[in-house]
C-alpha positions as CSV (number, residue, x, y, z in Angstrom):
1,M,59.9,28.2,-17.0
2,K,58.2,25.0,-18.5
3,K,59.8,21.7,-19.1
4,I,58.4,20.0,-22.3
5,G,58.4,16.3,-23.2
6,L,58.3,16.0,-27.0
7,L,57.6,12.9,-28.9
8,S,56.4,11.7,-32.4
9,D,55.6,8.6,-34.2
10,T,54.5,6.4,-31.4
11,H,52.5,4.2,-33.9
12,G,50.3,2.8,-31.1
13,Y,53.2,2.0,-28.8
14,L,53.8,3.7,-25.4
15,D,56.5,2.1,-23.3
16,E,56.8,2.7,-19.5
17,S,60.3,4.2,-20.1
18,I,58.6,7.0,-22.1
19,L,56.2,7.7,-19.3
20,K,59.1,7.8,-16.8
21,H,60.7,10.6,-18.8
22,L,57.4,12.5,-19.1
23,R,56.5,12.5,-15.4
24,D,58.8,15.4,-14.5
25,C,57.7,17.5,-17.5
26,D,55.1,20.3,-17.3
27,E,53.6,19.6,-20.7
28,I,53.7,16.8,-23.3
29,W,53.7,17.6,-27.0
30,H,53.2,14.9,-29.7
31,A,54.1,15.6,-33.3
32,G,51.7,13.0,-34.9
33,D,51.4,9.4,-35.9
34,I,50.0,8.6,-32.5
35,G,48.5,5.4,-33.7
36,D,45.9,4.8,-30.9
37,A,43.5,7.0,-29.0
38,K,44.6,5.1,-25.9
39,I,47.9,6.9,-26.1
40,S,46.4,10.3,-26.3
41,D,44.2,9.4,-23.3
42,T,47.1,8.2,-21.3
43,L,49.3,11.2,-22.0
44,S,46.4,13.7,-21.4
45,K,45.9,12.3,-18.0
46,L,49.6,12.5,-17.1
47,K,50.2,16.2,-18.0
48,P,48.7,19.0,-20.1
49,Y,49.0,17.6,-23.6
50,R,49.1,19.0,-27.1
51,A,49.1,16.8,-30.2
52,V,48.6,16.8,-33.9
53,F,47.4,14.0,-36.1
54,G,49.7,12.2,-38.5
55,N,49.3,10.4,-41.8
56,I,48.7,7.0,-40.2
57,D,46.1,8.4,-37.7
58,G,42.5,7.4,-38.4
59,T,39.2,9.2,-37.9
60,E,39.1,9.0,-34.1
61,L,42.5,10.7,-33.7
62,R,41.8,13.2,-36.5
63,T,38.7,14.3,-34.5
64,M,40.7,14.5,-31.2
65,H,43.6,16.5,-32.6
66,P,44.2,19.1,-35.3
67,L,46.5,19.0,-38.3
68,D,48.5,21.9,-36.8
69,Q,49.1,23.3,-33.4
70,V,49.9,27.0,-33.2
71,F,50.4,28.5,-29.8
72,K,52.6,30.5,-27.4
73,C,54.5,28.7,-24.6
74,E,55.8,31.3,-22.3
75,D,57.0,34.0,-24.9
76,L,57.9,31.4,-27.5
77,N,55.8,31.1,-30.7
78,V,55.3,27.4,-31.5
79,F,54.1,25.7,-34.7
80,I,53.7,21.9,-34.7
81,T,52.7,19.7,-37.6
82,H,53.4,16.1,-38.6
83,I,54.8,16.4,-42.1
84,G,57.1,19.4,-42.3
85,G,60.5,18.6,-43.8
86,Y,63.7,20.4,-42.8
87,P,65.3,23.8,-43.2
88,G,66.1,24.3,-46.8
89,N,63.8,21.5,-47.8
90,Y,60.4,22.2,-46.1
91,F,57.3,20.6,-47.5
92,P,55.4,23.2,-49.6
93,E,52.5,23.6,-47.2
94,A,54.8,23.8,-44.1
95,R,56.9,26.4,-45.8
96,K,53.8,28.6,-46.5
97,K,52.7,28.3,-42.9
98,I,56.2,29.0,-41.5
99,S,56.3,32.1,-43.7
100,A,52.9,33.3,-42.5
101,L,53.2,32.3,-38.8
102,K,56.8,33.2,-38.2
103,P,57.3,30.7,-35.3
104,D,60.4,30.7,-33.1
105,L,60.1,26.9,-32.8
106,F,58.9,24.6,-35.6
107,I,58.3,20.9,-34.6
108,C,57.4,18.1,-37.0
109,G,57.7,14.3,-37.0
110,H,57.1,11.9,-39.9
111,S,60.7,11.0,-41.0
112,H,61.6,9.0,-37.9
113,I,64.9,11.0,-38.0
114,L,65.9,12.9,-34.9
115,K,67.1,16.4,-35.9
116,I,67.6,19.7,-34.1
117,I,68.5,22.4,-36.6
118,S,68.8,26.2,-36.3
119,D,67.0,27.7,-39.4
120,K,68.7,31.0,-39.8
121,A,66.7,32.0,-42.9
122,N,63.5,31.8,-41.0
123,N,64.9,32.7,-37.6
124,L,63.6,29.6,-35.8
125,L,64.7,26.3,-34.2
126,H,63.5,23.2,-36.0
127,I,63.0,20.0,-34.0
128,N,62.1,16.5,-35.1
129,P,62.2,14.2,-32.0
130,G,62.6,11.1,-34.1
131,A,60.3,8.1,-33.4
132,A,59.2,6.9,-29.9
133,G,57.5,3.9,-31.3
134,K,58.8,0.5,-32.3
135,H,57.4,0.4,-35.8
136,G,59.4,1.8,-38.8
137,F,62.9,2.0,-40.2
138,H,64.6,3.9,-37.4
139,K,67.2,2.1,-35.4
140,F,66.7,3.8,-32.0
141,M,63.5,5.0,-30.4
142,S,63.8,8.6,-29.2
143,M,62.2,11.7,-27.7
144,I,63.4,15.1,-26.5
145,T,63.0,17.1,-23.4
146,F,63.7,20.8,-23.2
147,K,62.9,23.9,-21.1
148,V,61.2,27.0,-22.3
149,N,62.3,30.0,-20.4
150,G,60.6,33.1,-21.7
151,K,61.7,33.0,-25.3
152,K,64.7,30.8,-24.8
153,I,64.9,27.1,-25.3
154,E,67.3,25.6,-22.8
155,E,68.5,22.2,-21.5
156,V,67.6,20.4,-24.6
157,K,68.1,16.6,-24.0
158,V,67.9,13.8,-26.5
159,V,66.4,10.7,-24.7
160,E,67.3,7.3,-26.4
161,L,64.7,4.9,-25.5
162,G,66.3,1.7,-26.8
163,L,66.5,-0.3,-30.0
164,R,63.5,-0.4,-32.2
165,G,61.6,-3.6,-31.6
166,S,60.1,-4.6,-34.9
167,I,60.3,-4.0,-38.7
168,D,57.2,-3.0,-40.7
């Protein structure tokens, strides 16, 4: 069993409260718009770390991280990308990759809207952890923790990190 800390859209901001929630995780996954290589460095020193770059990430982060992460965690097939959409309304490129890869878990960020949705048509769970950073239009900063036990996702917890601190 592995405990995962999932975040997205930090936009160059990493509060101590985020680190507190990640310390008891086995792995950290970031769904893009990291914003600063220092965030990736900090997270990768804390725990095993997987990330994708997002649309605001510059050359340095794009050389550090791929557009997509496709991997197995325990027995669970995982696909992470930054811009993905939602069940019934996936972005075209994400829809093609979901069809080809057949993941059990599809994770994306970008919208700053936290959603956890069962996609029965594609037989997967879709997760967008919302935004952990303080820049954007979201009201609350958020992240998610969950456990992967074989092929099961258990103990999913939404972590509210507080009110967003600034408006872009």
